[in-house]
All heavy atoms as an XYZ file, in Angstrom:
802
protein
N    -104.512    148.916     26.086
C    -104.761    149.110     24.665
C    -105.684    150.307     24.428
O    -105.439    151.119     23.558
C    -105.363    147.830     24.087
C    -105.535    147.880     22.607
S    -103.943    147.975     21.808
C    -104.372    147.620     20.164
N    -106.729    150.388     25.217
C    -107.684    151.469     25.047
C    -107.015    152.826     25.297
O    -107.284    153.791     24.599
C    -108.858    151.275     26.006
C    -110.026    152.152     25.705
C    -111.239    151.785     26.550
O    -111.224    150.751     27.226
O    -112.188    152.558     26.522
N    -106.128    152.873     26.294
C    -105.435    154.119     26.608
C    -104.615    154.596     25.412
O    -104.660    155.778     25.050
C    -104.532    153.941     27.824
C    -103.765    155.180     28.196
C    -102.844    154.960     29.375
O    -102.552    153.796     29.720
O    -102.404    155.961     29.947
N    -103.903    153.698     24.771
C    -103.080    154.064     23.609
C    -103.947    154.620     22.489
O    -103.567    155.580     21.823
C    -102.276    152.862     23.120
C    -101.142    152.483     24.031
C    -100.367    151.322     23.476
C     -99.257    150.913     24.427
N     -98.476    149.792     23.908
N    -105.110    154.016     22.292
C    -106.027    154.476     21.251
C    -106.460    155.918     21.517
O    -106.441    156.762     20.617
C    -107.247    153.555     21.205
C    -108.302    153.971     20.198
C    -109.492    153.031     20.213
C    -110.396    153.392     21.366
N    -111.698    152.690     21.332
N    -106.811    156.211     22.763
C    -107.248    157.567     23.107
C    -106.103    158.569     23.028
O    -106.296    159.700     22.588
C    -107.875    157.600     24.498
C    -109.221    156.923     24.570
C    -109.521    156.047     25.601
C    -110.209    157.152     23.611
C    -110.754    155.429     25.686
C    -111.440    156.535     23.682
C    -111.707    155.673     24.726
O    -112.927    155.064     24.796
N    -104.913    158.163     23.463
C    -103.769    159.070     23.387
C    -103.428    159.396     21.936
O    -103.088    160.535     21.615
C    -102.565    158.474     24.114
C    -102.690    158.404     25.635
C    -101.523    157.634     26.235
C    -102.788    159.796     26.242
N    -103.537    158.399     21.069
C    -103.272    158.632     19.648
C    -104.338    159.563     19.052
O    -104.017    160.468     18.278
C    -103.246    157.299     18.906
C    -102.721    157.398     17.506
C    -102.496    156.024     16.907
C    -101.827    156.163     15.568
N    -101.461    154.864     15.011
N    -105.591    159.347     19.431
C    -106.677    160.205     18.949
C    -106.478    161.641     19.438
O    -106.706    162.598     18.700
C    -108.014    159.673     19.440
C    -109.192    160.434     18.870
C    -110.499    159.877     19.354
N    -110.679    158.502     18.898
C    -111.569    157.660     19.409
N    -112.350    158.041     20.396
N    -111.681    156.436     18.942
N    -106.011    161.783     20.682
C    -105.766    163.111     21.245
C    -104.657    163.815     20.463
O    -104.776    164.991     20.121
C    -105.377    162.975     22.726
C    -105.265    164.274     23.464
C    -105.014    164.013     24.948
C    -104.867    165.299     25.711
N    -104.652    165.061     27.148
N    -103.608    163.093     20.163
C    -102.496    163.664     19.390
C    -102.957    164.102     17.996
O    -102.614    165.188     17.534
C    -101.374    162.630     19.272
C    -100.135    163.139     18.606
C     -99.048    162.074     18.548
O     -98.885    161.347     19.541
O     -98.388    161.974     17.500
N    -103.769    163.269     17.337
C    -104.282    163.626     16.008
C    -105.188    164.850     16.071
O    -105.156    165.703     15.179
C    -105.038    162.448     15.388
C    -104.154    161.390     14.794
C    -104.930    160.424     13.908
N    -106.150    159.931     14.502
C    -106.307    158.743     15.076
N    -105.291    157.917     15.137
N    -107.460    158.378     15.575
N    -105.993    164.943     17.129
C    -106.889    166.106     17.266
C    -106.086    167.385     17.458
O    -106.428    168.426     16.900
C    -107.842    165.890     18.439
N    -105.006    167.299     18.218
C    -104.157    168.480     18.426
C    -103.506    168.882     17.108
O    -103.536    170.049     16.717
C    -103.100    168.212     19.519
C    -103.775    168.131     20.893
C    -102.031    169.302     19.521
C    -102.868    167.654     22.000
N    -102.929    167.912     16.419
C    -102.255    168.211     15.144
C    -103.237    168.718     14.094
O    -102.902    169.587     13.303
C    -101.528    166.975     14.627
C    -100.276    166.651     15.400
C     -99.582    165.433     14.831
C     -98.334    165.112     15.633
N     -97.665    163.905     15.148
N    -104.447    168.176     14.098
C    -105.441    168.567     13.101
C    -106.229    169.807     13.472
O    -107.009    170.298     12.672
N    -106.034    170.294     14.697
C    -106.744    171.493     15.115
C    -108.225    171.270     15.398
O    -109.006    172.212     15.358
N    -108.600    170.047     15.695
C    -110.005    169.729     15.942
C    -110.282    169.811     17.446
O    -110.087    168.856     18.189
C    -110.343    168.344     15.405
C    -111.828    168.106     15.365
O    -112.590    168.672     16.133
N    -112.236    167.248     14.440
N    -110.742    170.963     17.892
C    -110.941    171.224     19.318
C    -112.066    170.376     19.916
O    -111.971    169.947     21.062
C    -111.235    172.701     19.529
C    -110.099    173.571     19.078
C    -110.478    175.024     19.076
N    -109.375    175.816     18.536
C    -109.532    176.876     17.805
N    -110.729    177.295     17.495
N    -108.488    177.537     17.355
N    -113.107    170.172     19.151
C    -114.241    169.382     19.642
C    -113.816    167.939     19.924
O    -114.132    167.376     20.975
C    -115.377    169.414     18.624
C    -116.622    168.704     19.070
C    -117.456    169.509     20.050
O    -117.397    170.743     20.014
O    -118.168    168.886     20.844
N    -113.119    167.333     18.981
C    -112.648    165.954     19.156
C    -111.647    165.882     20.304
O    -111.644    164.923     21.082
C    -112.038    165.397     17.844
C    -111.334    164.067     18.077
C    -113.120    165.246     16.793
N    -110.814    166.898     20.439
C    -109.841    166.927     21.529
C    -110.563    166.927     22.877
O    -110.205    166.159     23.779
C    -108.933    168.146     21.406
C    -107.867    168.314     22.488
C    -106.954    167.097     22.549
C    -107.054    169.578     22.221
N    -111.579    167.738     23.029
C    -112.333    167.786     24.284
C    -113.028    166.454     24.553
O    -113.003    165.946     25.677
C    -113.351    168.920     24.248
N    -113.621    165.860     23.516
C    -114.288    164.568     23.680
C    -113.292    163.485     24.075
O    -113.590    162.621     24.914
C    -115.002    164.179     22.390
C    -116.187    165.037     22.062
C    -116.725    164.789     20.658
O    -116.159    164.022     19.877
N    -117.827    165.458     20.331
N    -112.112    163.532     23.489
C    -111.089    162.539     23.801
C    -110.585    162.708     25.229
O    -110.332    161.716     25.918
C    -109.935    162.624     22.787
O    -110.473    162.474     21.472
C    -108.910    161.530     23.028
N    -110.455    163.947     25.680
C    -110.088    164.185     27.080
C    -111.132    163.568     28.004
O    -110.788    162.965     29.029
C    -109.945    165.673     27.366
S    -108.477    166.438     26.657
N    -112.397    163.677     27.624
C    -113.466    163.081     28.421
C    -113.328    161.563     28.466
O    -113.437    160.947     29.526
C    -114.831    163.471     27.869
C    -115.949    162.812     28.627
O    -116.373    161.710     28.288
N    -116.423    163.473     29.663
N    -113.095    160.946     27.318
C    -112.949    159.488     27.264
C    -111.742    159.027     28.075
O    -111.819    158.016     28.786
C    -112.841    159.001     25.825
C    -114.088    159.196     25.026
N    -115.324    158.719     25.408
C    -114.301    159.832     23.854
C    -116.231    159.042     24.515
N    -115.637    159.728     23.556
N    -110.636    159.762     27.964
C    -109.458    159.421     28.753
C    -109.739    159.576     30.243
O    -109.318    158.739     31.047
C    -108.270    160.297     28.353
C    -107.376    159.767     27.251
C    -106.404    160.851     26.792
C    -106.623    158.538     27.688
N    -110.433    160.650     30.613
C    -110.794    160.844     32.009
C    -111.636    159.695     32.537
O    -111.394    159.176     33.634
N    -112.612    159.269     31.748
C    -113.447    158.131     32.137
C    -112.605    156.865     32.280
O    -112.772    156.097     33.226
C    -114.554    157.897     31.109
C    -115.608    158.997     31.099
O    -115.656    159.804     32.058
O    -116.376    159.056     30.114
N    -111.705    156.648     31.323
C    -110.850    155.465     31.365
C    -109.983    155.463     32.623
O    -109.911    154.459     33.344
C    -109.967    155.411     30.111
C    -108.959    154.305     30.136
C    -109.322    153.003     29.860
C    -107.631    154.577     30.446
C    -108.390    151.976     29.896
C    -106.696    153.567     30.485
C    -107.069    152.256     30.214
N    -109.317    156.590     32.895
C    -108.454    156.680     34.073
C    -109.264    156.532     35.361
O    -108.810    155.901     36.319
C    -107.680    157.993     34.083
C    -106.617    158.102     33.010
C    -106.418    159.298     32.332
C    -105.801    157.023     32.672
C    -105.445    159.426     31.358
C    -104.832    157.134     31.694
C    -104.651    158.334     31.042
O    -103.680    158.438     30.078
N    -110.443    157.087     35.383
C    -111.316    156.965     36.563
C    -111.641    155.498     36.824
O    -111.571    155.031     37.960
C    -112.583    157.789     36.349
C    -113.438    157.878     37.588
O    -113.015    157.591     38.693
N    -114.677    158.301     37.398
N    -111.985    154.761     35.788
C    -112.310    153.342     35.936
C    -111.100    152.518     36.376
O    -111.253    151.512     37.066
C    -112.857    152.788     34.620
C    -114.208    153.327     34.254
C    -114.624    152.947     32.839
O    -113.891    152.276     32.125
N    -115.801    153.387     32.446
N    -109.918    152.978     35.997
C    -108.691    152.274     36.364
C    -108.184    152.670     37.755
O    -107.192    152.133     38.225
C    -107.587    152.550     35.336
C    -107.898    152.071     33.936
C    -107.985    150.562     33.867
O    -107.149    149.856     34.399
N    -109.033    150.064     33.229
N    -108.840    153.645     38.385
C    -108.407    154.107     39.691
C    -107.245    155.090     39.628
O    -106.626    155.387     40.640
N    -106.969    155.608     38.456
C    -105.892    156.588     38.260
C    -106.519    157.977     38.310
O    -106.623    158.681     37.318
C    -105.190    156.306     36.939
C    -104.504    154.941     36.942
C    -104.063    154.488     35.586
N    -103.050    155.367     35.015
C    -102.618    155.265     33.766
N    -103.099    154.321     32.979
N    -101.716    156.091     33.306
N    -106.917    158.367     39.513
C    -107.739    159.550     39.701
C    -107.029    160.851     39.347
O    -107.652    161.755     38.797
C    -108.272    159.588     41.133
C    -109.064    158.347     41.474
C    -108.631    157.473     42.460
C    -110.226    158.029     40.770
C    -109.347    156.325     42.749
C    -110.942    156.886     41.046
C    -110.493    156.032     42.042
O    -111.210    154.897     42.309
N    -105.752    160.955     39.653
C    -105.034    162.190     39.335
C    -104.987    162.402     37.822
O    -105.183    163.524     37.344
C    -103.628    162.138     39.918
C    -102.935    163.468     39.936
C    -101.652    163.429     40.737
O    -101.080    162.374     40.944
N    -101.200    164.578     41.171
N    -104.755    161.347     37.074
C    -104.760    161.458     35.618
C    -106.154    161.818     35.103
O    -106.302    162.609     34.175
C    -104.301    160.140     34.983
C    -102.844    159.900     35.105
N    -102.282    159.259     36.184
C    -101.824    160.224     34.294
C    -100.982    159.185     36.023
N    -100.664    159.773     34.885
N    -107.171    161.224     35.720
C    -108.551    161.516     35.315
C    -108.871    162.992     35.534
O    -109.448    163.642     34.656
C    -109.530    160.637     36.096
N    -108.474    163.521     36.677
C    -108.739    164.930     36.972
C    -108.052    165.822     35.947
O    -108.643    166.798     35.466
C    -108.301    165.282     38.414
C    -108.296    166.788     38.636
C    -109.217    164.607     39.422
N    -106.823    165.500     35.573
C    -106.103    166.310     34.583
C    -106.859    166.332     33.262
O    -106.987    167.386     32.631
C    -104.682    165.772     34.363
C    -103.774    166.003     35.545
S    -102.028    165.544     35.293
C    -102.101    164.061     34.353
N    -107.356    165.181     32.834
C    -108.084    165.116     31.560
C    -109.393    165.899     31.635
O    -109.741    166.633     30.706
C    -108.346    163.668     31.160
C    -107.094    162.880     30.832
C    -106.301    163.433     29.672
O    -106.883    164.031     28.744
O    -105.063    163.262     29.693
N    -110.117    165.749     32.746
C    -111.379    166.485     32.894
C    -111.140    167.994     32.955
O    -111.937    168.766     32.431
C    -112.134    166.020     34.136
C    -112.708    164.621     34.023
C    -112.526    163.703     35.048
C    -113.428    164.213     32.898
C    -113.054    162.415     34.970
C    -113.951    162.933     32.814
C    -113.760    162.036     33.849
O    -114.284    160.767     33.761
N    -110.045    168.416     33.584
C    -109.738    169.850     33.631
C    -109.417    170.386     32.241
O    -109.835    171.486     31.880
C    -108.589    170.126     34.593
C    -108.998    170.025     36.049
C    -107.863    170.314     37.015
O    -106.683    170.155     36.639
O    -108.165    170.702     38.153
N    -108.678    169.605     31.456
C    -108.384    170.018     30.080
C    -109.674    170.094     29.275
O    -109.880    171.030     28.495
C    -107.412    169.044     29.425
C    -106.012    169.134     29.964
C    -105.089    168.114     29.317
O    -105.442    167.481     28.320
N    -103.913    167.953     29.885
N    -110.534    169.106     29.467
C    -111.825    169.100     28.770
C    -112.626    170.350     29.120
O    -113.184    171.015     28.235
C    -112.607    167.849     29.166
C    -114.006    167.803     28.597
C    -114.864    166.724     29.210
O    -114.485    166.114     30.225
O    -115.966    166.513     28.669
N    -112.678    170.692     30.409
C    -113.436    171.869     30.847
C    -112.875    173.140     30.216
O    -113.639    174.001     29.757
C    -113.409    171.979     32.368
N    -111.549    173.258     30.161
C    -110.931    174.440     29.568
C    -111.280    174.539     28.083
O    -111.626    175.606     27.589
C    -109.413    174.398     29.734
C    -108.729    175.633     29.166
S    -106.979    175.423     28.794
C    -106.988    174.117     27.593
N    -111.211    173.422     27.388
C    -111.511    173.427     25.957
C    -112.970    173.801     25.695
O    -113.259    174.626     24.826
C    -111.196    172.059     25.345
C    -109.715    171.750     25.194
C    -109.497    170.259     24.996
C    -109.127    172.538     24.041
N    -113.878    173.197     26.443
C    -115.290    173.515     26.240
C    -115.595    174.961     26.616
O    -116.442    175.601     25.997
C    -116.187    172.551     27.017
C    -116.401    171.239     26.305
C    -116.286    170.032     26.974
C    -116.729    171.198     24.956
C    -116.494    168.820     26.326
C    -116.939    170.001     24.284
C    -116.811    168.815     24.982
O    -117.017    167.626     24.328
N    -114.891    175.481     27.607
C    -115.061    176.892     27.966
C    -114.687    177.783     26.791
O    -115.405    178.715     26.439
C    -114.206    177.229     29.179
O    -114.249    178.601     29.445
N    -113.565    177.477     26.159
C    -113.115    178.274     25.024
C    -113.998    178.078     23.796
O    -114.083    178.963     22.955
C    -111.657    177.970     24.708
C    -110.729    178.467     25.809
C    -109.295    178.398     25.415
C    -108.456    178.975     26.547
N    -107.156    179.419     26.089
N    -114.656    176.922     23.711
C    -115.582    176.672     22.604
C    -116.964    177.269     22.875
O    -117.828    177.258     21.998
C    -115.725    175.162     22.358
C    -114.542    174.472     21.690
C    -114.693    172.956     21.773
C    -114.418    174.911     20.243
N    -117.173    177.765     24.096
C    -118.462    178.348     24.451
C    -119.530    177.315     24.749
O    -120.723    177.618     24.699
N    -119.138    176.106     25.069
C    -120.091    175.027     25.371
C    -120.189    174.880     26.888
O    -119.474    174.094     27.501
C    -119.658    173.732     24.704
C    -119.666    173.838     23.196
C    -119.560    172.491     22.560
C    -119.832    172.653     21.072
N    -120.479    171.485     20.544
N    -121.091    175.669     27.455
C    -121.193    175.772     28.906
C    -121.669    174.479     29.576
O    -121.186    174.135     30.654
C    -122.118    176.938     29.277
C    -121.640    178.283     28.766
C    -120.248    178.637     29.262
O    -119.986    178.552     30.450
N    -119.360    179.015     28.349
N    -122.614    173.774     28.976
C    -123.122    172.547     29.581
C    -122.022    171.488     29.667
O    -121.839    170.853     30.710
C    -124.317    172.010     28.799
C    -124.930    170.708     29.326
C    -125.442    170.901     30.757
C    -126.054    170.251     28.417
N    -121.290    171.298     28.575
C    -120.209    170.323     28.566
C    -119.107    170.721     29.546
O    -118.518    169.874     30.217
C    -119.637    170.151     27.156
C    -120.558    169.437     26.197
C    -121.606    170.346     25.562
O    -121.664    171.548     25.890
O    -122.376    169.831     24.730
N    -118.819    172.028     29.628
C    -117.824    172.515     30.578
C    -118.269    172.196     32.004
O    -117.482    171.723     32.823
C    -117.617    174.014     30.428
C    -116.593    174.575     31.398
S    -116.584    176.383     31.449
C    -118.142    176.708     32.237
N    -119.547    172.425     32.308
C    -120.073    172.157     33.642
C    -119.981    170.674     33.987
O    -119.661    170.306     35.126
C    -121.513    172.639     33.745
N    -120.250    169.807     33.012
C    -120.147    168.364     33.249
C    -118.711    167.973     33.599
O    -118.479    167.161     34.501
C    -120.611    167.584     32.018
C    -122.092    167.648     31.780
C    -122.447    166.897     30.501
C    -123.905    166.995     30.164
N    -124.238    166.326     28.894
N    -117.753    168.542     32.896
C    -116.346    168.244     33.173
C    -115.953    168.740     34.566
O    -115.274    168.036     35.319
C    -115.450    168.865     32.106
N    -116.416    169.950     34.916
C    -116.140    170.466     36.260
C    -116.775    169.588     37.332
O    -116.200    169.387     38.409
C    -116.627    171.907     36.399
C    -115.694    172.916     35.818
N    -114.416    173.118     36.284
C    -115.844    173.781     34.793
C    -113.825    174.065     35.581
N    -114.671    174.480     34.658
N    -117.957    169.074     37.049
C    -118.615    168.183     38.003
C    -117.785    166.924     38.236
O    -117.641    166.451     39.363
C    -120.014    167.799     37.517
C    -120.768    166.956     38.557
C    -122.035    166.350     38.011
N    -121.668    165.325     37.045
C    -122.337    165.078     35.919
N    -123.386    165.785     35.591
N    -121.949    164.125     35.105
N    -117.192    166.390     37.178
C    -116.354    165.201     37.332
C    -115.107    165.513     38.160
O    -114.696    164.708     38.997
C    -115.968    164.634     35.967
C    -117.111    163.988     35.228
S    -117.963    162.693     36.176
C    -116.657    161.501     36.410
N    -114.506    166.678     37.939
C    -113.346    167.078     38.743
C    -113.759    167.146     40.208
O    -113.083    166.588     41.086
C    -112.775    168.433     38.269
C    -111.737    168.956     39.262
C    -112.176    168.309     36.876
N    -114.866    167.799     40.476
C    -115.346    167.940     41.850
C    -115.633    166.573     42.465
O    -115.245    166.295     43.600
C    -116.597    168.818     41.882
C    -117.212    168.916     43.240
N    -116.652    169.667     44.250
C    -118.319    168.334     43.759
C    -117.404    169.544     45.337
N    -118.417    168.748     45.058
N    -116.322    165.712     41.725
C    -116.669    164.385     42.223
C    -115.420    163.597     42.581
O    -115.353    162.971     43.637
C    -117.489    163.610     41.167
O    -118.680    164.350     40.888
C    -117.849    162.221     41.640
N    -114.423    163.636     41.725
C    -113.190    162.892     41.999
C    -112.426    163.482     43.169
O    -111.874    162.748     43.986
C    -112.302    162.854     40.753
C    -112.793    161.941     39.645
C    -111.932    162.107     38.397
C    -112.772    160.497     40.098
N    -112.378    164.798     43.252
C    -111.629    165.438     44.338
C    -112.305    165.229     45.686
O    -111.645    164.973     46.683
C    -111.429    166.919     44.052
S    -110.301    167.197     42.676
N    -113.633    165.295     45.722
C    -114.360    165.068     46.975
C    -114.294    163.591     47.352
O    -114.052    163.242     48.499
C    -115.828    165.542     46.856
C    -116.660    165.069     48.031
C    -115.872    167.054     46.740
N    -114.466    162.728     46.365
C    -114.456    161.293     46.627
C    -113.115    160.762     47.080
O    -113.039    159.762     47.787
N    -112.044    161.433     46.695
C    -110.705    160.971     47.065
C    -110.023    161.923     48.040
O    -108.871    161.744     48.367
C    -109.820    160.820     45.818
O    -109.716    162.083     45.161
C    -110.372    159.788     44.870
N    -110.748    162.944     48.499
C    -110.216    163.953     49.431
C    -108.953    164.616     48.897
O    -107.997    164.843     49.618
C    -109.939    163.327     50.796
O    -111.111    162.809     51.340
N    -108.943    164.909     47.611
C    -107.793    165.560     46.985
C    -108.194    166.917     46.446
O    -109.345    167.157     46.128
C    -107.249    164.708     45.842
C    -106.725    163.390     46.308
C    -106.184    162.594     45.164
N    -105.784    161.285     45.663
C    -105.103    160.422     44.971
N    -104.750    160.699     43.743
N    -104.777    159.274     45.474
N    -107.203    167.759     46.305
C    -107.411    169.064     45.698
C    -107.331    168.904     44.183
O    -106.614    168.026     43.688
C    -106.339    170.055     46.159
C    -106.439    170.389     47.629
C    -107.722    171.120     47.938
O    -108.141    171.983     47.196
N    -108.366    170.752     49.039
N    -108.044    169.741     43.442
C    -107.906    169.688     41.979
C    -106.445    169.861     41.584
O    -105.709    170.614     42.202
C    -108.753    170.864     41.496
C    -109.727    171.088     42.580
C    -109.006    170.732     43.859
N    -106.047    169.121     40.591
C    -104.670    169.142     40.133
C    -104.671    169.445     38.651
O    -105.426    168.845     37.901
C    -104.013    167.783     40.369
C    -102.641    167.658     39.771
C    -101.543    168.168     40.440
C    -102.454    167.053     38.540
C    -100.276    168.068     39.891
C    -101.196    166.951     37.983
C    -100.107    167.456     38.666
O     -98.854    167.357     38.118
N    -103.837    170.364     38.260
C    -103.720    170.686     36.845
C    -102.289    170.454     36.415
O    -101.371    170.976     37.024
C    -104.111    172.150     36.575
O    -105.440    172.341     37.020
C    -104.025    172.477     35.115
N    -102.120    169.677     35.392
C    -100.804    169.468     34.814
C    -100.525    170.666     33.928
O    -100.992    170.747     32.805
C    -100.792    168.173     34.006
C     -99.440    167.886     33.411
O     -98.600    168.774     33.276
N     -99.229    166.641     33.053
N     -99.783    171.604     34.437
C     -99.554    172.866     33.729
C     -98.870    172.657     32.384
O     -99.100    173.411     31.455
C     -98.745    173.831     34.595
C     -99.540    174.358     35.754
C    -100.628    175.282     35.235
N    -101.605    175.515     36.276
C    -102.828    175.890     36.062
N    -103.276    176.079     34.859
N    -103.664    176.081     37.050
N     -98.040    171.632     32.263
C     -97.386    171.394     30.976
C     -98.437    171.057     29.917
O     -98.418    171.602     28.821
C     -96.365    170.267     31.092
N     -99.381    170.187     30.239
C    -100.411    169.800     29.275
C    -101.319    170.975     28.939
O    -101.663    171.188     27.784
C    -101.250    168.651     29.821
O    -100.457    167.509     29.989
N    -101.707    171.732     29.959
C    -102.579    172.878     29.725
C    -101.866    173.917     28.873
O    -102.441    174.458     27.933
C    -103.065    173.487     31.062
C    -103.784    174.799     30.823
C    -103.972    172.501     31.787
N    -100.602    174.188     29.160
C     -99.883    175.188     28.374
C     -99.689    174.716     26.933
O     -99.698    175.526     26.016
C     -98.540    175.533     29.020
O     -97.674    174.438     28.992
N     -99.524    173.417     26.716
C     -99.411    172.899     25.351
C    -100.704    173.139     24.593
O    -100.686    173.553     23.431
C     -99.092    171.402     25.374
C     -97.688    171.090     25.822
C     -97.485    169.608     26.056
O     -98.426    168.828     26.050
N     -96.249    169.224     26.268
N    -101.827    172.892     25.241
C    -103.113    173.096     24.588
C    -103.334    174.584     24.346
O    -103.801    174.984     23.281
C    -104.254    172.484     25.416
C    -104.149    170.957     25.361
C    -105.608    172.942     24.898
C    -105.129    170.241     26.241
N    -102.997    175.423     25.329
C    -103.169    176.858     25.148
C    -102.283    177.374     24.018
O    -102.678    178.248     23.245
C    -102.858    177.603     26.447
C    -103.967    177.403     27.476
C    -103.636    177.997     28.831
O    -102.454    178.317     29.076
O    -104.559    178.134     29.638
N    -101.082    176.820     23.878
C    -100.194    177.207     22.779
C    -100.828    176.804     21.447
O    -100.892    177.582     20.501
C     -98.830    176.546     22.925
C     -97.946    176.726     21.720
N     -97.336    177.919     21.436
C     -97.603    175.878     20.735
C     -96.646    177.801     20.318
N     -96.787    176.564     19.875
N    -101.344    175.585     21.375
C    -101.980    175.100     20.164
C    -103.210    175.934     19.836
O    -103.519    176.204     18.691
C    -102.346    173.637     20.375
C    -103.401    173.137     19.458
C    -103.249    172.792     18.159
C    -104.782    172.981     19.749
N    -104.459    172.412     17.629
C    -105.401    172.512     18.594
C    -105.553    173.180     20.883
C    -106.753    172.242     18.534
C    -106.897    172.904     20.826
C    -107.487    172.441     19.666
N    -103.929    176.376     20.881
C    -105.176    177.106     20.704
C    -104.986    178.407     19.930
O    -105.862    178.874     19.256
C    -105.763    177.405     22.088
C    -107.174    177.887     22.016
C    -107.592    179.162     21.902
C    -108.346    177.087     22.040
N    -108.949    179.225     21.871
C    -109.440    177.959     21.946
C    -108.581    175.732     22.127
C    -110.759    177.492     21.939
C    -109.878    175.293     22.125
C    -110.948    176.162     22.029
N    -103.804    178.998     20.022
C    -103.537    180.282     19.358
C    -103.542    180.162     17.849
O    -103.675    181.150     17.142
C    -102.198    180.835     19.820
C    -102.220    181.253     21.266
C    -100.908    181.861     21.676
N    -100.707    181.540     23.071
C     -99.575    181.168     23.600
N     -98.503    181.067     22.880
N     -99.485    180.884     24.873
N    -103.371    178.972     17.330
C    -103.277    178.807     15.870
C    -104.620    178.778     15.208
O    -105.618    178.579     15.626
C    -102.515    177.521     15.518
C    -101.086    177.590     15.938
C    -100.630    176.892     17.045
C    -100.190    178.377     15.241
C     -99.322    176.953     17.430
C     -98.875    178.452     15.630
C     -98.437    177.740     16.721
């Protein structure tokens, strides 16, 4: 149930052009997936969050997101993974 709520909030943030809420929602989704043991999904959300905060010029928040990616990748012995489809969708939306 919680996942659906965050996915809906993420969709509304994209449609409404609210970059701050989108980044925060990516963080919440990343936390949710991390708690569920869905680490690859968590990394994707944290990477999207880091990209958004980078473009917003929020360096501290970007660093926190990168730290979560690193923590998950080191803790699970995995390489960072980026879902290029999701990132390209956000980058496309970002142009507007």
